[in-house]
PQR file with spaces between the fields and no chain letter, atoms N, CA, C, O and H, PARSE charges and radii, in Angstrom:
ATOM       1  N    MET     1       0.857   -1.187    0.000 -0.4000 1.5000
ATOM       2  CA   MET     1       0.000    0.000    0.000 -0.0000 2.0000
ATOM       3  C    MET     1       0.894    1.238    0.000  0.5500 1.7000
ATOM       4  O    MET     1       1.677    1.454    0.925 -0.5500 1.4000
ATOM       5  N    ARG     2       0.766    2.028   -1.028 -0.4000 1.5000
ATOM       6  CA   ARG     2       1.533    3.266   -1.083 -0.0000 2.0000
ATOM       7  C    ARG     2       0.679    4.400   -0.575  0.5500 1.7000
ATOM       8  O    ARG     2      -0.544    4.392   -0.719 -0.5500 1.4000
ATOM       9  H    ARG     2       0.130    1.853   -1.779  0.4000 1.0000
ATOM      10  N    ASP     3       1.330    5.371    0.017 -0.4000 1.5000
ATOM      11  CA   ASP     3       0.659    6.595    0.422 -0.0000 2.0000
ATOM      12  C    ASP     3      -0.527    6.341    1.350  0.5500 1.7000
ATOM      13  O    ASP     3      -1.599    6.914    1.156 -0.5500 1.4000
ATOM      14  H    ASP     3       2.323    5.378    0.134  0.4000 1.0000
ATOM      15  N    LEU     4      -0.345    5.497    2.340 -0.4000 1.5000
ATOM      16  CA   LEU     4      -1.381    5.185    3.311 -0.0000 2.0000
ATOM      17  C    LEU     4      -1.134    6.012    4.562  0.5500 1.7000
ATOM      18  O    LEU     4      -0.060    5.943    5.159 -0.5500 1.4000
ATOM      19  H    LEU     4       0.526    5.032    2.497  0.4000 1.0000
ATOM      20  N    VAL     5      -2.144    6.803    4.961 -0.4000 1.5000
ATOM      21  CA   VAL     5      -2.011    7.696    6.116 -0.0000 2.0000
ATOM      22  C    VAL     5      -3.188    7.465    7.054  0.5500 1.7000
ATOM      23  O    VAL     5      -4.342    7.437    6.627 -0.5500 1.4000
ATOM      24  H    VAL     5      -3.017    6.859    4.477  0.4000 1.0000
ATOM      25  N    PHE     6      -2.883    7.301    8.327 -0.4000 1.5000
ATOM      26  CA   PHE     6      -3.891    7.139    9.372 -0.0000 2.0000
ATOM      27  C    PHE     6      -3.952    8.450   10.147  0.5500 1.7000
ATOM      28  O    PHE     6      -2.989    8.820   10.820 -0.5500 1.4000
ATOM      29  H    PHE     6      -1.945    7.324    8.674  0.4000 1.0000
ATOM      30  N    LEU     7      -5.085    9.154   10.056 -0.4000 1.5000
ATOM      31  CA   LEU     7      -5.251   10.433   10.749 -0.0000 2.0000
ATOM      32  C    LEU     7      -5.947   10.203   12.087  0.5500 1.7000
ATOM      33  O    LEU     7      -6.926    9.461   12.170 -0.5500 1.4000
ATOM      34  H    LEU     7      -5.866    8.853    9.510  0.4000 1.0000
ATOM      35  N    THR     8      -5.433   10.847   13.128 -0.4000 1.5000
ATOM      36  CA   THR     8      -6.016   10.740   14.453 -0.0000 2.0000
ATOM      37  C    THR     8      -5.752   12.022   15.229  0.5500 1.7000
ATOM      38  O    THR     8      -5.161   12.967   14.707 -0.5500 1.4000
ATOM      39  H    THR     8      -4.638   11.450   13.061  0.4000 1.0000
ATOM      40  N    ARG     9      -6.191   12.041   16.463 -0.4000 1.5000
ATOM      41  CA   ARG     9      -5.903   13.139   17.385 -0.0000 2.0000
ATOM      42  C    ARG     9      -5.989   12.585   18.797  0.5500 1.7000
ATOM      43  O    ARG     9      -6.608   11.546   19.025 -0.5500 1.4000
ATOM      44  H    ARG     9      -6.671   11.273   16.887  0.4000 1.0000
ATOM      45  N    ASP    10      -5.370   13.277   19.743 -0.4000 1.5000
ATOM      46  CA   ASP    10      -5.461   12.862   21.142 -0.0000 2.0000
ATOM      47  C    ASP    10      -6.911   12.832   21.582  0.5500 1.7000
ATOM      48  O    ASP    10      -7.678   13.747   21.284 -0.5500 1.4000
ATOM      49  H    ASP    10      -4.867   14.121   19.558  0.4000 1.0000
ATOM      50  N    GLY    11      -7.279   11.789   22.285 -0.4000 1.5000
ATOM      51  CA   GLY    11      -8.621   11.690   22.819 -0.0000 2.0000
ATOM      52  C    GLY    11      -9.638   11.074   21.884  0.5500 1.7000
ATOM      53  O    GLY    11     -10.805   10.958   22.259 -0.5500 1.4000
ATOM      54  H    GLY    11      -6.655   11.046   22.527  0.4000 1.0000
ATOM      55  N    CYS    12      -9.252   10.675   20.686 -0.4000 1.5000
ATOM      56  CA   CYS    12     -10.193   10.055   19.754 -0.0000 2.0000
ATOM      57  C    CYS    12     -10.490    8.640   20.252  0.5500 1.7000
ATOM      58  O    CYS    12      -9.605    7.785   20.291 -0.5500 1.4000
ATOM      59  H    CYS    12      -8.304   10.770   20.381  0.4000 1.0000
ATOM      60  N    VAL    13     -11.742    8.408   20.629 -0.4000 1.5000
ATOM      61  CA   VAL    13     -12.111    7.132   21.240 -0.0000 2.0000
ATOM      62  C    VAL    13     -12.134    5.973   20.242  0.5500 1.7000
ATOM      63  O    VAL    13     -12.102    4.814   20.656 -0.5500 1.4000
ATOM      64  H    VAL    13     -12.460    9.103   20.597  0.4000 1.0000
ATOM      65  N    ASN    14     -12.187    6.250   18.963 -0.4000 1.5000
ATOM      66  CA   ASN    14     -12.264    5.193   17.960 -0.0000 2.0000
ATOM      67  C    ASN    14     -10.919    4.824   17.332  0.5500 1.7000
ATOM      68  O    ASN    14     -10.847    3.909   16.511 -0.5500 1.4000
ATOM      69  H    ASN    14     -12.212    7.192   18.627  0.4000 1.0000
ATOM      70  N    THR    15      -9.869    5.525   17.712 -0.4000 1.5000
ATOM      71  CA   THR    15      -8.558    5.295   17.094 -0.0000 2.0000
ATOM      72  C    THR    15      -8.064    3.874   17.301  0.5500 1.7000
ATOM      73  O    THR    15      -7.610    3.241   16.348 -0.5500 1.4000
ATOM      74  H    THR    15      -9.927    6.268   18.379  0.4000 1.0000
ATOM      75  N    THR    16      -8.138    3.362   18.505 -0.4000 1.5000
ATOM      76  CA   THR    16      -7.609    2.026   18.787 -0.0000 2.0000
ATOM      77  C    THR    16      -8.306    0.967   17.933  0.5500 1.7000
ATOM      78  O    THR    16      -7.648    0.101   17.357 -0.5500 1.4000
ATOM      79  H    THR    16      -8.507    3.876   19.279  0.4000 1.0000
ATOM      80  N    THR    17      -9.623    1.033   17.852 -0.4000 1.5000
ATOM      81  CA   THR    17     -10.389    0.053   17.069 -0.0000 2.0000
ATOM      82  C    THR    17     -10.090    0.175   15.584  0.5500 1.7000
ATOM      83  O    THR    17      -9.872   -0.830   14.906 -0.5500 1.4000
ATOM      84  H    THR    17     -10.158    1.737   18.321  0.4000 1.0000
ATOM      85  N    MET    18     -10.079    1.403   15.074 -0.4000 1.5000
ATOM      86  CA   MET    18      -9.836    1.615   13.645 -0.0000 2.0000
ATOM      87  C    MET    18      -8.427    1.170   13.263  0.5500 1.7000
ATOM      88  O    MET    18      -8.231    0.562   12.211 -0.5500 1.4000
ATOM      89  H    MET    18     -10.256    2.219   15.624  0.4000 1.0000
ATOM      90  N    LYS    19      -7.452    1.470   14.108 -0.4000 1.5000
ATOM      91  CA   LYS    19      -6.071    1.075   13.826 -0.0000 2.0000
ATOM      92  C    LYS    19      -5.950   -0.448   13.828  0.5500 1.7000
ATOM      93  O    LYS    19      -5.266   -1.014   12.974 -0.5500 1.4000
ATOM      94  H    LYS    19      -7.611    1.965   14.963  0.4000 1.0000
ATOM      95  N    ALA    20      -6.601   -1.112   14.771 -0.4000 1.5000
ATOM      96  CA   ALA    20      -6.583   -2.577   14.814 -0.0000 2.0000
ATOM      97  C    ALA    20      -7.234   -3.156   13.558  0.5500 1.7000
ATOM      98  O    ALA    20      -6.735   -4.131   12.995 -0.5500 1.4000
ATOM      99  H    ALA    20      -7.155   -0.652   15.465  0.4000 1.0000
ATOM     100  N    ASN    21      -8.340   -2.565   13.121 -0.4000 1.5000
ATOM     101  CA   ASN    21      -9.011   -3.033   11.903 -0.0000 2.0000
ATOM     102  C    ASN    21      -8.145   -2.821   10.672  0.5500 1.7000
ATOM     103  O    ASN    21      -8.102   -3.676    9.788 -0.5500 1.4000
ATOM     104  H    ASN    21      -8.745   -1.774   13.578  0.4000 1.0000
ATOM     105  N    LEU    22      -7.456   -1.689   10.609 -0.4000 1.5000
ATOM     106  CA   LEU    22      -6.545   -1.416    9.493 -0.0000 2.0000
ATOM     107  C    LEU    22      -5.411   -2.435    9.479  0.5500 1.7000
ATOM     108  O    LEU    22      -5.081   -2.985    8.429 -0.5500 1.4000
ATOM     109  H    LEU    22      -7.491   -0.994   11.327  0.4000 1.0000
ATOM     110  N    ASP    23      -4.821   -2.685   10.632 -0.4000 1.5000
ATOM     111  CA   ASP    23      -3.735   -3.664   10.722 -0.0000 2.0000
ATOM     112  C    ASP    23      -4.220   -5.058   10.300  0.5500 1.7000
ATOM     113  O    ASP    23      -3.518   -5.770    9.582 -0.5500 1.4000
ATOM     114  H    ASP    23      -5.090   -2.238   11.485  0.4000 1.0000
ATOM     115  N    ASP    24      -5.419   -5.441   10.746 -0.4000 1.5000
ATOM     116  CA   ASP    24      -5.985   -6.737   10.355 -0.0000 2.0000
ATOM     117  C    ASP    24      -6.190   -6.816    8.848  0.5500 1.7000
ATOM     118  O    ASP    24      -5.869   -7.831    8.231 -0.5500 1.4000
ATOM     119  H    ASP    24      -5.989   -4.862   11.329  0.4000 1.0000
ATOM     120  N    ALA    25      -6.723   -5.749    8.250 -0.4000 1.5000
ATOM     121  CA   ALA    25      -6.956   -5.726    6.807 -0.0000 2.0000
ATOM     122  C    ALA    25      -5.641   -5.845    6.042  0.5500 1.7000
ATOM     123  O    ALA    25      -5.555   -6.585    5.062 -0.5500 1.4000
ATOM     124  H    ALA    25      -6.983   -4.924    8.752  0.4000 1.0000
ATOM     125  N    LEU    26      -4.629   -5.125    6.483 -0.4000 1.5000
ATOM     126  CA   LEU    26      -3.326   -5.201    5.821 -0.0000 2.0000
ATOM     127  C    LEU    26      -2.740   -6.598    5.944  0.5500 1.7000
ATOM     128  O    LEU    26      -2.134   -7.108    5.002 -0.5500 1.4000
ATOM     129  H    LEU    26      -4.699   -4.524    7.279  0.4000 1.0000
ATOM     130  N    ARG    27      -2.921   -7.217    7.107 -0.4000 1.5000
ATOM     131  CA   ARG    27      -2.426   -8.584    7.317 -0.0000 2.0000
ATOM     132  C    ARG    27      -3.117   -9.547    6.344  0.5500 1.7000
ATOM     133  O    ARG    27      -2.448  -10.353    5.698 -0.5500 1.4000
ATOM     134  H    ARG    27      -3.414   -6.803    7.872  0.4000 1.0000
ATOM     135  N    VAL    28      -4.437   -9.473    6.236 -0.4000 1.5000
ATOM     136  CA   VAL    28      -5.198  -10.354    5.344 -0.0000 2.0000
ATOM     137  C    VAL    28      -4.778  -10.146    3.881  0.5500 1.7000
ATOM     138  O    VAL    28      -4.690  -11.103    3.112 -0.5500 1.4000
ATOM     139  H    VAL    28      -4.981   -8.818    6.760  0.4000 1.0000
ATOM     140  N    LEU    29      -4.524   -8.896    3.512 -0.4000 1.5000
ATOM     141  CA   LEU    29      -4.111   -8.581    2.143 -0.0000 2.0000
ATOM     142  C    LEU    29      -2.642   -8.895    1.869  0.5500 1.7000
ATOM     143  O    LEU    29      -2.183   -8.817    0.730 -0.5500 1.4000
ATOM     144  H    LEU    29      -4.595   -8.119    4.137  0.4000 1.0000
ATOM     145  N    GLY    30      -1.910   -9.252    2.929 -0.4000 1.5000
ATOM     146  CA   GLY    30      -0.490   -9.538    2.771 -0.0000 2.0000
ATOM     147  C    GLY    30       0.336   -8.303    2.496  0.5500 1.7000
ATOM     148  O    GLY    30       1.395   -8.375    1.872 -0.5500 1.4000
ATOM     149  H    GLY    30      -2.283   -9.316    3.855  0.4000 1.0000
ATOM     150  N    GLN    31      -0.157   -7.159    2.971 -0.4000 1.5000
ATOM     151  CA   GLN    31       0.537   -5.890    2.751 -0.0000 2.0000
ATOM     152  C    GLN    31       1.363   -5.523    3.989  0.5500 1.7000
ATOM     153  O    GLN    31       1.012   -5.906    5.105 -0.5500 1.4000
ATOM     154  H    GLN    31      -1.017   -7.100    3.479  0.4000 1.0000
ATOM     155  N    PRO    32       2.447   -4.790    3.795 -0.5600 1.5000
ATOM     156  CA   PRO    32       3.248   -4.361    4.943  0.2800 2.0000
ATOM     157  C    PRO    32       2.500   -3.320    5.777  0.5500 1.7000
ATOM     158  O    PRO    32       1.635   -2.602    5.275 -0.5500 1.4000
ATOM     159  N    PHE    33       2.848   -3.259    7.038 -0.4000 1.5000
ATOM     160  CA   PHE    33       2.248   -2.294    7.958 -0.0000 2.0000
ATOM     161  C    PHE    33       3.004   -0.975    7.833  0.5500 1.7000
ATOM     162  O    PHE    33       3.436   -0.398    8.831 -0.5500 1.4000
ATOM     163  H    PHE    33       3.550   -3.843    7.446  0.4000 1.0000
ATOM     164  N    ALA    34       3.157   -0.512    6.612 -0.4000 1.5000
ATOM     165  CA   ALA    34       3.933    0.694    6.338 -0.0000 2.0000
ATOM     166  C    ALA    34       2.983    1.847    6.063  0.5500 1.7000
ATOM     167  O    ALA    34       2.681    2.157    4.910 -0.5500 1.4000
ATOM     168  H    ALA    34       2.806   -0.981    5.801  0.4000 1.0000
ATOM     169  N    TYR    35       2.518    2.475    7.123 -0.4000 1.5000
ATOM     170  CA   TYR    35       1.685    3.655    6.964 -0.0000 2.0000
ATOM     171  C    TYR    35       2.082    4.687    7.999  0.5500 1.7000
ATOM     172  O    TYR    35       2.648    4.378    9.047 -0.5500 1.4000
ATOM     173  H    TYR    35       2.763    2.223    8.060  0.4000 1.0000
ATOM     174  N    GLN    36       1.766    5.911    7.665 -0.4000 1.5000
ATOM     175  CA   GLN    36       2.114    7.037    8.521 -0.0000 2.0000
ATOM     176  C    GLN    36       0.930    7.333    9.432  0.5500 1.7000
ATOM     177  O    GLN    36      -0.212    7.386    8.974 -0.5500 1.4000
ATOM     178  H    GLN    36       1.307    6.163    6.813  0.4000 1.0000
ATOM     179  N    VAL    37       1.197    7.526   10.716 -0.4000 1.5000
ATOM     180  CA   VAL    37       0.179    7.958   11.670 -0.0000 2.0000
ATOM     181  C    VAL    37       0.394    9.451   11.899  0.5500 1.7000
ATOM     182  O    VAL    37       1.481    9.875   12.292 -0.5500 1.4000
ATOM     183  H    VAL    37       2.124    7.482   11.088  0.4000 1.0000
ATOM     184  N    VAL    38      -0.655   10.249   11.649 -0.4000 1.5000
ATOM     185  CA   VAL    38      -0.554   11.701   11.748 -0.0000 2.0000
ATOM     186  C    VAL    38      -1.560   12.217   12.771  0.5500 1.7000
ATOM     187  O    VAL    38      -2.757   11.944   12.680 -0.5500 1.4000
ATOM     188  H    VAL    38      -1.538    9.904   11.330  0.4000 1.0000
ATOM     189  N    ASP    39      -1.050   12.968   13.745 -0.4000 1.5000
ATOM     190  CA   ASP    39      -1.907   13.648   14.714 -0.0000 2.0000
ATOM     191  C    ASP    39      -2.335   14.972   14.075  0.5500 1.7000
ATOM     192  O    ASP    39      -1.494   15.815   13.761 -0.5500 1.4000
ATOM     193  H    ASP    39      -0.078   13.189   13.818  0.4000 1.0000
ATOM     194  N    LEU    40      -3.628   15.147   13.887 -0.4000 1.5000
ATOM     195  CA   LEU    40      -4.130   16.353   13.216 -0.0000 2.0000
ATOM     196  C    LEU    40      -3.674   17.638   13.889  0.5500 1.7000
ATOM     197  O    LEU    40      -3.490   18.659   13.226 -0.5500 1.4000
ATOM     198  H    LEU    40      -4.311   14.462   14.142  0.4000 1.0000
ATOM     199  N    GLU    41      -3.493   17.588   15.195 -0.4000 1.5000
ATOM     200  CA   GLU    41      -3.097   18.794   15.929 -0.0000 2.0000
ATOM     201  C    GLU    41      -1.689   19.264   15.573  0.5500 1.7000
ATOM     202  O    GLU    41      -1.327   20.404   15.865 -0.5500 1.4000
ATOM     203  H    GLU    41      -3.642   16.759   15.733  0.4000 1.0000
ATOM     204  N    THR    42      -0.895   18.401   14.948 -0.4000 1.5000
ATOM     205  CA   THR    42       0.472   18.773   14.583 -0.0000 2.0000
ATOM     206  C    THR    42       0.549   19.401   13.195  0.5500 1.7000
ATOM     207  O    THR    42       1.602   19.891   12.789 -0.5500 1.4000
ATOM     208  H    THR    42      -1.189   17.475   14.711  0.4000 1.0000
ATOM     209  N    LEU    43      -0.569   19.387   12.468 -0.4000 1.5000
ATOM     210  CA   LEU    43      -0.577   19.919   11.108 -0.0000 2.0000
ATOM     211  C    LEU    43      -0.838   21.422   11.105  0.5500 1.7000
ATOM     212  O    LEU    43      -1.516   21.930   11.997 -0.5500 1.4000
ATOM     213  H    LEU    43      -1.425   18.989   12.798  0.4000 1.0000
ATOM     214  N    PRO    44      -0.310   22.137   10.118 -0.5600 1.5000
ATOM     215  CA   PRO    44      -0.586   23.565   10.011  0.2800 2.0000
ATOM     216  C    PRO    44      -2.078   23.819    9.791  0.5500 1.7000
ATOM     217  O    PRO    44      -2.785   22.969    9.249 -0.5500 1.4000
ATOM     218  N    ASP    45      -2.544   24.979   10.209 -0.4000 1.5000
ATOM     219  CA   ASP    45      -3.968   25.314   10.113 -0.0000 2.0000
ATOM     220  C    ASP    45      -4.538   25.152    8.716  0.5500 1.7000
ATOM     221  O    ASP    45      -5.695   24.755    8.579 -0.5500 1.4000
ATOM     222  H    ASP    45      -1.970   25.669   10.649  0.4000 1.0000
ATOM     223  N    GLY    46      -3.783   25.439    7.686 -0.4000 1.5000
ATOM     224  CA   GLY    46      -4.288   25.381    6.321 -0.0000 2.0000
ATOM     225  C    GLY    46      -4.257   23.999    5.687  0.5500 1.7000
ATOM     226  O    GLY    46      -4.729   23.828    4.563 -0.5500 1.4000
ATOM     227  H    GLY    46      -2.843   25.762    7.796  0.4000 1.0000
ATOM     228  N    ASP    47      -3.711   23.013    6.385 -0.4000 1.5000
ATOM     229  CA   ASP    47      -3.606   21.663    5.830 -0.0000 2.0000
ATOM     230  C    ASP    47      -4.996   21.050    5.734  0.5500 1.7000
ATOM     231  O    ASP    47      -5.703   20.958    6.737 -0.5500 1.4000
ATOM     232  H    ASP    47      -3.328   23.152    7.298  0.4000 1.0000
ATOM     233  N    VAL    48      -5.390   20.634    4.547 -0.4000 1.5000
ATOM     234  CA   VAL    48      -6.740   20.112    4.304 -0.0000 2.0000
ATOM     235  C    VAL    48      -7.036   18.885    5.159  0.5500 1.7000
ATOM     236  O    VAL    48      -8.198   18.616    5.464 -0.5500 1.4000
ATOM     237  H    VAL    48      -4.816   20.708    3.732  0.4000 1.0000
ATOM     238  N    ARG    49      -6.009   18.137    5.550 -0.4000 1.5000
ATOM     239  CA   ARG    49      -6.240   16.940    6.367 -0.0000 2.0000
ATOM     240  C    ARG    49      -6.841   17.276    7.728  0.5500 1.7000
ATOM     241  O    ARG    49      -7.456   16.418    8.362 -0.5500 1.4000
ATOM     242  H    ARG    49      -5.065   18.355    5.302  0.4000 1.0000
ATOM     243  N    ARG    50      -6.668   18.516    8.182 -0.4000 1.5000
ATOM     244  CA   ARG    50      -7.259   18.928    9.468 -0.0000 2.0000
ATOM     245  C    ARG    50      -8.787   18.913    9.419  0.5500 1.7000
ATOM     246  O    ARG    50      -9.438   18.891   10.463 -0.5500 1.4000
ATOM     247  H    ARG    50      -6.168   19.213    7.667  0.4000 1.0000
ATOM     248  N    GLY    51      -9.353   18.924    8.239 -0.4000 1.5000
ATOM     249  CA   GLY    51     -10.802   18.944    8.092 -0.0000 2.0000
ATOM     250  C    GLY    51     -11.471   17.579    8.161  0.5500 1.7000
ATOM     251  O    GLY    51     -12.697   17.494    8.230 -0.5500 1.4000
ATOM     252  H    GLY    51      -8.824   18.942    7.391  0.4000 1.0000
ATOM     253  N    TYR    52     -10.680   16.513    8.144 -0.4000 1.5000
ATOM     254  CA   TYR    52     -11.263   15.177    8.236 -0.0000 2.0000
ATOM     255  C    TYR    52     -11.585   14.844    9.696  0.5500 1.7000
ATOM     256  O    TYR    52     -10.888   15.287   10.609 -0.5500 1.4000
ATOM     257  H    TYR    52      -9.684   16.582    8.088  0.4000 1.0000
ATOM     258  N    PRO    53     -12.649   14.058    9.908 -0.5600 1.5000
ATOM     259  CA   PRO    53     -12.911   13.573   11.262  0.2800 2.0000
ATOM     260  C    PRO    53     -11.865   12.510   11.600  0.5500 1.7000
ATOM     261  O    PRO    53     -11.191   11.988   10.712 -0.5500 1.4000
ATOM     262  N    THR    54     -11.740   12.202   12.867 -0.4000 1.5000
ATOM     263  CA   THR    54     -10.800   11.148   13.259 -0.0000 2.0000
ATOM     264  C    THR    54     -11.551    9.991   13.876  0.5500 1.7000
ATOM     265  O    THR    54     -12.568   10.171   14.544 -0.5500 1.4000
ATOM     266  H    THR    54     -12.288   12.627   13.588  0.4000 1.0000
ATOM     267  N    PRO    55     -11.033    8.804   13.640 -0.5600 1.5000
ATOM     268  CA   PRO    55      -9.910    8.498   12.764  0.2800 2.0000
ATOM     269  C    PRO    55     -10.341    8.443   11.301  0.5500 1.7000
ATOM     270  O    PRO    55     -11.499    8.168   10.985 -0.5500 1.4000
ATOM     271  N    THR    56      -9.395    8.706   10.431 -0.4000 1.5000
ATOM     272  CA   THR    56      -9.615    8.618    8.990 -0.0000 2.0000
ATOM     273  C    THR    56      -8.394    7.948    8.370  0.5500 1.7000
ATOM     274  O    THR    56      -7.263    8.177    8.797 -0.5500 1.4000
ATOM     275  H    THR    56      -8.455    8.929   10.687  0.4000 1.0000
ATOM     276  N    VAL    57      -8.633    7.127    7.369 -0.4000 1.5000
ATOM     277  CA   VAL    57      -7.548    6.509    6.614 -0.0000 2.0000
ATOM     278  C    VAL    57      -7.562    7.121    5.219  0.5500 1.7000
ATOM     279  O    VAL    57      -8.581    7.103    4.528 -0.5500 1.4000
ATOM     280  H    VAL    57      -9.552    6.941    7.022  0.4000 1.0000
ATOM     281  N    LEU    58      -6.421    7.661    4.817 -0.4000 1.5000
ATOM     282  CA   LEU    58      -6.268    8.223    3.474 -0.0000 2.0000
ATOM     283  C    LEU    58      -5.376    7.305    2.646  0.5500 1.7000
ATOM     284  O    LEU    58      -4.338    6.836    3.112 -0.5500 1.4000
ATOM     285  H    LEU    58      -5.594    7.676    5.378  0.4000 1.0000
ATOM     286  N    VAL    59      -5.798    7.061    1.422 -0.4000 1.5000
ATOM     287  CA   VAL    59      -5.011    6.297    0.467 -0.0000 2.0000
ATOM     288  C    VAL    59      -4.758    7.221   -0.712  0.5500 1.7000
ATOM     289  O    VAL    59      -5.689    7.642   -1.399 -0.5500 1.4000
ATOM     290  H    VAL    59      -6.641    7.442    1.043  0.4000 1.0000
ATOM     291  N    SER    60      -3.496    7.529   -0.936 -0.4000 1.5000
ATOM     292  CA   SER    60      -3.122    8.484   -1.989 -0.0000 2.0000
ATOM     293  C    SER    60      -3.901    9.788   -1.830  0.5500 1.7000
ATOM     294  O    SER    60      -4.420   10.337   -2.802 -0.5500 1.4000
ATOM     295  H    SER    60      -2.740    7.187   -0.378  0.4000 1.0000
ATOM     296  N    SER    61      -3.974   10.275   -0.590 -0.4000 1.5000
ATOM     297  CA   SER    61      -4.610   11.547   -0.220 -0.0000 2.0000
ATOM     298  C    SER    61      -6.129   11.547   -0.368  0.5500 1.7000
ATOM     299  O    SER    61      -6.745   12.612   -0.346 -0.5500 1.4000
ATOM     300  H    SER    61      -3.552    9.830    0.199  0.4000 1.0000
ATOM     301  N    ARG    62      -6.746   10.372   -0.518 -0.4000 1.5000
ATOM     302  CA   ARG    62      -8.203   10.276   -0.633 -0.0000 2.0000
ATOM     303  C    ARG    62      -8.729    9.400    0.499  0.5500 1.7000
ATOM     304  O    ARG    62      -8.113    8.401    0.872 -0.5500 1.4000
ATOM     305  H    ARG    62      -6.246    9.507   -0.536  0.4000 1.0000
ATOM     306  N    ASP    63      -9.879    9.796    1.034 -0.4000 1.5000
ATOM     307  CA   ASP    63     -10.501    9.033    2.109 -0.0000 2.0000
ATOM     308  C    ASP    63     -10.826    7.618    1.633  0.5500 1.7000
ATOM     309  O    ASP    63     -11.404    7.432    0.563 -0.5500 1.4000
ATOM     310  H    ASP    63     -10.379   10.607    0.731  0.4000 1.0000
ATOM     311  N    LEU    64     -10.452    6.631    2.431 -0.4000 1.5000
ATOM     312  CA   LEU    64     -10.662    5.231    2.106 -0.0000 2.0000
ATOM     313  C    LEU    64     -12.134    4.917    1.828  0.5500 1.7000
ATOM     314  O    LEU    64     -12.445    4.057    1.003 -0.5500 1.4000
ATOM     315  H    LEU    64      -9.983    6.782    3.301  0.4000 1.0000
ATOM     316  N    PHE    65     -13.041    5.622    2.525 -0.4000 1.5000
ATOM     317  CA   PHE    65     -14.469    5.340    2.396 -0.0000 2.0000
ATOM     318  C    PHE    65     -15.192    6.311    1.472  0.5500 1.7000
ATOM     319  O    PHE    65     -16.420    6.289    1.394 -0.5500 1.4000
ATOM     320  H    PHE    65     -12.788    6.320    3.195  0.4000 1.0000
ATOM     321  N    GLY    66     -14.442    7.171    0.768 -0.4000 1.5000
ATOM     322  CA   GLY    66     -15.040    8.023   -0.250 -0.0000 2.0000
ATOM     323  C    GLY    66     -15.524    9.386    0.208  0.5500 1.7000
ATOM     324  O    GLY    66     -16.186   10.087   -0.557 -0.5500 1.4000
ATOM     325  H    GLY    66     -13.444    7.189    0.831  0.4000 1.0000
ATOM     326  N    MET    67     -15.211    9.781    1.438 -0.4000 1.5000
ATOM     327  CA   MET    67     -15.599   11.112    1.899 -0.0000 2.0000
ATOM     328  C    MET    67     -14.912   12.161    1.037  0.5500 1.7000
ATOM     329  O    MET    67     -13.729   12.035    0.719 -0.5500 1.4000
ATOM     330  H    MET    67     -14.673    9.211    2.060  0.4000 1.0000
ATOM     331  N    ALA    68     -15.648   13.185    0.663 -0.4000 1.5000
ATOM     332  CA   ALA    68     -15.075   14.273   -0.141 -0.0000 2.0000
ATOM     333  C    ALA    68     -14.009   15.023    0.660  0.5500 1.7000
ATOM     334  O    ALA    68     -14.074   15.105    1.887 -0.5500 1.4000
ATOM     335  H    ALA    68     -16.609   13.288    0.921  0.4000 1.0000
ATOM     336  N    GLU    69     -13.035   15.562   -0.056 -0.4000 1.5000
ATOM     337  CA   GLU    69     -11.992   16.350    0.605 -0.0000 2.0000
ATOM     338  C    GLU    69     -12.631   17.557    1.286  0.5500 1.7000
ATOM     339  O    GLU    69     -13.402   18.282    0.658 -0.5500 1.4000
ATOM     340  H    GLU    69     -12.981   15.495   -1.052  0.4000 1.0000
ATOM     341  N    PRO    70     -12.320   17.783    2.562 -0.5600 1.5000
ATOM     342  CA   PRO    70     -12.914   18.903    3.292  0.2800 2.0000
ATOM     343  C    PRO    70     -12.484   20.249    2.713  0.5500 1.7000
ATOM     344  O    PRO    70     -11.401   20.383    2.143 -0.5500 1.4000
ATOM     345  N    THR    71     -13.350   21.230    2.873 -0.4000 1.5000
ATOM     346  CA   THR    71     -13.022   22.590    2.473 -0.0000 2.0000
ATOM     347  C    THR    71     -13.162   23.491    3.697  0.5500 1.7000
ATOM     348  O    THR    71     -14.029   23.269    4.542 -0.5500 1.4000
ATOM     349  H    THR    71     -14.230   21.121    3.336  0.4000 1.0000
ATOM     350  N    PRO    72     -12.303   24.512    3.789 -0.5600 1.5000
ATOM     351  CA   PRO    72     -12.366   25.423    4.936  0.2800 2.0000
ATOM     352  C    PRO    72     -13.662   26.203    4.939  0.5500 1.7000
ATOM     353  O    PRO    72     -14.259   26.366    3.875 -0.5500 1.4000
ATOM     354  N    PRO    73     -14.125   26.686    6.055 -0.5600 1.5000
ATOM     355  CA   PRO    73     -13.510   26.520    7.377  0.2800 2.0000
ATOM     356  C    PRO    73     -13.803   25.125    7.928  0.5500 1.7000
ATOM     357  O    PRO    73     -14.880   24.567    7.717 -0.5500 1.4000
ATOM     358  N    PHE    74     -12.814   24.580    8.639 -0.4000 1.5000
ATOM     359  CA   PHE    74     -12.936   23.245    9.191 -0.0000 2.0000
ATOM     360  C    PHE    74     -13.640   23.283   10.528  0.5500 1.7000
ATOM     361  O    PHE    74     -13.432   24.196   11.327 -0.5500 1.4000
ATOM     362  H    PHE    74     -11.939   25.034    8.810  0.4000 1.0000
ATOM     363  N    ALA    75     -14.472   22.290   10.768 -0.4000 1.5000
ATOM     364  CA   ALA    75     -15.185   22.180   12.053 -0.0000 2.0000
ATOM     365  C    ALA    75     -14.194   21.868   13.159  0.5500 1.7000
ATOM     366  O    ALA    75     -13.174   21.220   12.927 -0.5500 1.4000
ATOM     367  H    ALA    75     -14.641   21.548   10.119  0.4000 1.0000
ATOM     368  N    THR    76     -14.496   22.329   14.353 -0.4000 1.5000
ATOM     369  CA   THR    76     -13.687   22.021   15.525 -0.0000 2.0000
ATOM     370  C    THR    76     -14.013   20.605   15.983  0.5500 1.7000
ATOM     371  O    THR    76     -15.187   20.260   16.113 -0.5500 1.4000
ATOM     372  H    THR    76     -15.325   22.856   14.542  0.4000 1.0000
ATOM     373  N    PRO    77     -12.974   19.758   16.235 -0.5600 1.5000
ATOM     374  CA   PRO    77     -13.250   18.398   16.693  0.2800 2.0000
ATOM     375  C    PRO    77     -14.014   18.396   18.016  0.5500 1.7000
ATOM     376  O    PRO    77     -13.807   19.254   18.874 -0.5500 1.4000
ATOM     377  N    THR    78     -14.894   17.422   18.156 -0.4000 1.5000
ATOM     378  CA   THR    78     -15.641   17.270   19.404 -0.0000 2.0000
ATOM     379  C    THR    78     -15.323   15.968   20.080  0.5500 1.7000
ATOM     380  O    THR    78     -15.865   15.677   21.146 -0.5500 1.4000
ATOM     381  H    THR    78     -15.062   16.725   17.458  0.4000 1.0000
């Protein structure tokens, strides 16, 4: 899997489950566990990835489940 990014933030209650599911899927597909984990809070304000809910998996900069790329202004995480 090229360009695989796992987006999260501190306090995201679904991160552990989603990460485990991603790891399981990669294992079944025989793919390496080579993906980047990105904390949204570390990204610059203008970075479009800040607009995705967490957790989100991006493949080649696109949401794995087909969510459209967010446009500013981005909602504050809850």
